[in-house]
C-alpha positions in Angstrom: 27.2 18.7 -26.6 25.1 16.1 -25.0 25.7 12.7 -23.5 23.5 10.1 -21.9 24.6 7.3 -19.7 23.0 4.7 -17.4 23.6 4.9 -13.8 22.3 3.5 -10.5 20.9 5.6 -7.8 20.7 4.3 -4.2 17.8 6.0 -2.4 16.5 5.9 1.2 12.8 6.7 1.1 10.4 7.1 4.0 7.1 5.6 3.1 4.2 6.8 5.4 1.9 3.8 6.1 -1.8 4.0 6.0 -2.2 1.3 8.6 -1.3 2.4 12.1 -0.9 0.4 15.3 0.0 -2.8 13.4 2.9 -4.8 15.0 5.0 -7.5 13.5 7.4 -7.8 10.5 7.8 -5.0 7.9 6.6 -7.5 5.3 3.2 -7.6 7.0 2.8 -3.9 6.6 3.8 -3.3 3.0 4.9 -5.6 0.2 7.9 -5.4 -2.1 5.5 -5.2 -5.0 3.8 -2.1 -3.4 7.1 -0.5 -2.8 8.4 -1.1 -6.3 5.3 0.3 -7.7 5.8 3.5 -5.7 9.3 3.9 -7.0 8.2 3.2 -10.6 5.8 6.1 -10.5 7.8 8.4 -8.2 7.4 12.0 -9.2 5.4 11.1 -12.3 7.9 8.6 -13.5 7.0 5.6 -15.6 9.9 3.2 -15.0 9.8 -0.5 -16.0 9.7 -3.1 -13.2 13.2 -4.3 -14.0 14.6 -0.8 -13.5 13.8 -0.9 -9.8 15.5 -3.3 -7.5 14.5 -3.3 -3.8 17.7 -4.0 -1.7 16.6 -3.6 1.9 13.5 -2.8 3.9 13.6 -1.9 7.6 11.4 -0.3 10.2 11.6 3.5 10.5 10.2 5.8 13.1 6.5 6.4 13.9 5.3 3.6 11.6 7.4 4.5 8.6 9.5 2.1 6.5 13.0 2.9 5.3 13.6 1.4 1.8 17.0 1.1 0.1 16.4 0.8 -3.6 18.6 0.7 -6.7 17.1 2.5 -9.7 18.6 2.2 -13.2 17.9 5.1 -15.5 19.6 7.5 -17.9 21.0 10.9 -17.2 21.7 13.6 -19.8 24.8 15.8 -19.3 25.5 19.1 -21.0 28.8 21.0 -21.2 28.8 24.7 -20.5 31.9 26.8 -20.4 34.2 23.7 -20.1 32.2 22.3 -17.2 29.8 19.4 -17.3 26.5 19.4 -15.4 23.5 17.0 -15.1 20.7 18.5 -17.1 18.0 15.9 -17.3 17.0 12.5 -15.9 14.9 10.0 -17.8 11.7 9.0 -16.0 10.1 6.9 -18.7 10.0 6.2 -22.5 10.7 9.6 -24.2 10.1 11.2 -20.8 13.0 13.4 -19.7 12.7 15.7 -16.7 14.8 18.8 -16.0 17.0 18.4 -13.0 16.9 22.2 -12.5 13.1 22.1 -12.3 13.2 19.2 -9.8 15.7 21.0 -7.6 13.6 24.2 -7.7 10.4 22.2 -6.8 12.2 20.6 -3.8 13.6 24.0 -2.7 10.1 25.6 -2.8 8.6 22.7 -0.9 11.3 22.9 1.8 10.6 26.7 2.1 6.9 26.0 2.4 7.3 23.4 5.1 9.9 25.4 7.0 7.5 28.4 7.1 4.8 26.0 8.4 7.1 25.0 11.2 7.9 28.6 12.0 4.2 29.4 12.0 3.6 26.6 14.6 6.4 28.1 16.7 4.8 31.5 16.3 1.5 30.3 17.6 3.2 28.6 20.5 5.2 31.6 21.4 2.1 33.8 21.2 0.2 31.4 23.6 3.2 31.5 26.0 3.1 35.3 25.9 -0.6 35.5 26.6 -0.2 33.3 29.7 3.1 34.7 31.0 2.8 38.3 29.7 6.3 38.1 28.3 8.4 36.3 25.8 11.2 33.9 26.6 14.3 35.9 27.3 17.1 33.9 25.7 19.4 33.5 22.7 19.2 29.7 22.8 16.7 27.7 20.8 16.8 24.9 23.4 15.6 27.3 26.1 12.7 28.5 24.0 11.6 24.9 23.4 11.9 24.0 27.0 9.6 26.9 27.9 6.9 26.3 25.2 6.9 22.5 24.8 4.9 20.5 25.5 2.4 23.0 27.0 2.0 25.1 23.9 3.8 23.0 21.3 3.4 19.2 21.2 6.3 18.6 18.8 9.4 20.8 19.5 10.7 22.0 16.2 14.5 22.5 16.5 15.6 22.1 12.8 14.5 23.4 9.4 14.0 21.3 6.3 17.6 21.6 5.4 18.7 20.1 8.7 19.9 23.3 10.3 18.9 24.5 13.7 16.6 27.5 14.1 18.1 30.6 15.6 16.2 32.2 18.5 16.7 35.7 19.9 14.2 36.8 22.5 13.6 39.5 25.1 10.7 40.0 27.4 9.0 42.4 24.9 10.1 40.9 21.6 11.4 37.8 19.8 12.7 36.5 16.5 13.1 33.0 15.2 15.1 32.4 12.0 15.9 29.6 9.5 19.1 30.1 7.5 17.1 29.2 4.4 18.2 27.2 1.4 21.8 28.3 1.4 22.3 27.5 5.1 23.9 30.9 5.9 22.3 33.5 8.1 22.0 37.0 6.7 22.5 36.0 3.1 19.1 37.2 1.9 17.1 34.0 1.8 16.5 33.6 5.6 13.0 32.6 6.8 12.0 34.7 9.8 9.1 35.1 12.3 9.1 38.1 14.5 6.3 39.9 16.2 3.8 37.2 15.1 4.6 37.3 11.3 6.4 34.8 9.1 7.9 35.7 5.8 10.7 34.6 3.4 13.4 37.3 3.3 14.6 38.1 -0.2 
């Protein structure tokens, strides 16, 4: 059994600006038309102009813009074992996208970016070790970051892409930094770990 219905989705989107060092109102940096066009084609979508309403534009951090938009589109629900779930979202005329595929793509990208952050931490910890001939002895992520940033790490990475704090366990001769991974629980099999200079996704 399938159903479709129209819904509105309020989104906050950070738009990186190509122009840097420009002061003044947000409207001077990016126009409503430009923003609407980005939403119309977000993720390969082909939405009509009237489907995208820009509600609010405000300054973000580091030259970004925060946009609150209302998008009207269709969602297809399926019923499995007496439970309903959202199966697809319509991104254009006869263009339906699987929500499961979207979620998996987001998961994989968050894993990739979290591993990249861990690798930056790995390089900074290694640089600290070369200079100090030891690792940071602590079980607190904050103490690790105090020791390696900003000397060896310009941006102190405290959180993974799911918003959870990294876990650090270090002694003079070893260290380990972990992300709890997609499920947000340590030790469940999807942790992302660096230890001894290597980073890998645990499975």
